Every structure is written in C-alpha cells, then in structure tokens.
N, C-alpha and C positions, 0 to 999 in steps of 0.2 A: 275522634276526639282527643285531645290531649289533656294530661292531668299535670296538677301540680303536687310536690310533694308536701305532706302536713307538718307544719311547723311546731305543732303541739305533739305531745306525747300520746301515743294510742291507748285506749283501755285494755287493748289486748297485751300490751306489754307487761302488764301484771301476771300473766302467764307464761310468760318467756321461762322454759325450761321444766315447766310442770307436766306430768304424765296425765293425761285427761281420761276417764273410763270411755269405754266405747257403750254406745247405745243411749247417752245422755248428751243433751242439747246444754251448751253452756252460752250464756249471755251475761252482759253487764248493764245494768240499770240503775242511775244514781250512784254509780262508784261500787255497787253490791253484786258480787259474784252469786249467780243463781243456775244452777244445775238442775234439769228436769227430765225424768225418763221421757223418750218419745213415745208418744201414744199409737196405738194400732190405726186409728182413724187418720191421724197426720200422716202415717207413713203411707197408708193406702192412697190417700189425696195426692200425694207426691209421686208416688209411682205412677199413678194415672195421667197426671198432669204434664210432668216432666217431659216424656220422650213427645207428646204434641206439641209443646212450645217449641222443643229443640229440632224438631222437623220442619217447623214453619220457620225459624229462625235462618236456615239455610246458610250459615256463615255471615250472616248480617247481625251478629250479636251473639251473646253466649248464654246459658242458662246454668246457675250455680244452684246447691242445694245446703242449707247449715254450713256456709263457708263464711269465716271472719271477714267483715267488711268493716274497714276504718272510718269513723264518723269524728267532726269536727268537735270534738270533746274526749277528753281522757276520762269522763264519768260513765259513757256509754259504749258499748261493745256488742253488737247485733250480728247474729249469722240468721238471716231469712231462711223460711223454709225453703222459697223458691226466689231467686232475684236474677232480672234480665239485666244483663251488662249491654250497655250501648255498643255499638260497632266503632272499632277503633279506639276503644278504651284500653289503657295502659295499667299495670301494676305500680304502685309506689316502690320506694326503696326498701320498705319491709315484705315486698312481694306479694301485697294484698292491693285488691280494689279498693276506692273510696267512694263514699257516699254519691259523688258528682256522676260515677260511672253508672248509676243505677237507673234504668229507663222504668223498671215497675218491680215492685215486691209483693210476694204473695206470701200472707201467714195463714196458717191453719190454726184456727182456735181451739183451746181445751179449758176444762176450767180452769187448771192450774196458770195458764197464760193469759185469760182472757182480760185481765188488768192491764198488763202490759200491751197487748194488741190492740184493744179498743181507746187506750188514753194513751199511756207512755210512747209507744211506739209512732201511734198515729200522729201525735204531735211532734215527734223527732222527725219523722218521715216527711211531714208537710214543711217544718222550718227548713230541711235540707234541701227543698225543691224536688223531692223524687215525684215525677210526674204522676205516675198510676201506682196506688197502692190498694192491694185487694185484701179483703178478710176473708178466708174460707170459715164457714160455722156449721160443722156437721150436727150441733145439737138443734140447729132450726132448719138444716138443710138450704143454707143459702149463700151466696156470694154477694160480698158488698163492695162495689168498684168506687175509690175514690180519686177524683181527678181534680186538676189545676190546683195546685198547693199556693199556700199564702204563707209568708214569713211569721205570721203570727200564730203559726201550729194549727192550721185548719185547711180543710179543702172547699173548695166552690162547690164543686159538683159530687152528687152520690147518686148511686144506681143500685138497685137489688137485683141480683138473678137467682131464681130458686134451681136447685139441683134439678137435672133434667134439660134445661134450657142451656144453650149455649153462652159460654163467658167469652165477650169479645174484649181484649185488651188493646187500647188504642195507642200504639207505639208511634214514635216519631215517623211519619210516612208509611206507616203500614200497621194492619190489625192483626193481631194473632188471635185465633178462635180454638178455645178450650172447650171440649164436650164434657159435661158434667153427669152424664147418664150414670156412671158408674161410681160417682163419688159417693162413700158410705154415709149413713145418717147415725148419730150417735145413739146408743142404747141406754147411754146414762151409766155405764160402766166403767168406761175410760175416764183416765187421767184427768 
C-alpha cells in the first residue's frame, strides 16, 4: 500500500517539542488536547490482545498501541489503543502512519473516554474509511465490531461479542482471532 503525504497540518504539530508525562494518553478532539491516565482494565486488555494479534499478522501488517496517527484534519489526533497497520504501508514525512494505513482500530472504553469512543471516534473512523472498528467495553464485558464504513460517519454492520468468546477481526484477505477469556470486567472503580 502506498501513501500520500498530507497537505494539511497534523493535529499533532501542536505538541511538537512538548514533553508529555508517561502513563497518560494524549489525544486531540475538535482541536482540544485531552490527557487521561491509562486505566488498569485498558492496560490489561492491550497486554492480552496485542501479542495474539502480532503473532497472527506474521509480517503481514503491524500492530501499534497508543501511537500517534495522522488524520485528514488538524483538529483530530488519535493514538488508538490498538491499531493494525496494513501490509506495505509507509510512514509520511513526519514519520507517522496516516489514517488510510489502518486496517482496524480497537479502543478500550472507560468512563472518561466513552463519549469519544462511541461517538466522535466512531464518526471520524467511519468517515476516514477505516474498515474495522472495535470497541472493547470492560463495563459490559463485550466487544462491538463495526464494519463497512460510510462517508457519512457510520458503519453498515455491527456485531457484538461477549467476553469469553473469540473476537474475529475480518481484515483484508485474512481473519485475526483474539481470545477474550482473560479480558477484565470493570468493577466500577477504574477511570
């Protein structure tokens, strides 16, 4: 997959030269910079899912966690909990991947991020044509898979998978299967 360099400024340009504290997630939504501490449940899901995905990719793509992705607007800068990069994707002149390199995005919901995950990110990811968007929700013990994005900011297909069942990520020409048995269910005390 070849990429084109973005003509617009990246939302991340606002943070050039800024020292960001460790343990915080930084994202930009509607031009506003938001920092939130990473929650325990979020971290545990990432630790369990990422190695499974990486092993199955076997040099046919890559997986990133909390890494800046350039989107086609200077008002949005997301660093998905887990992002699956399509095989052959290249970094832009800023050294980052762009939205069109993403095959799938997985976000782990918490109380402080659910508005962004269920509405703003949902809309942006669909408008950008990201083929698969998964919301993992420890408070309900479910993973919701959205597929077939529309330019109007929605996905045509939705499927819910409860923790304990396999989460199947339908990527281009292959499926990635994530075992969710060990995903933590929120006790209400996390962020």
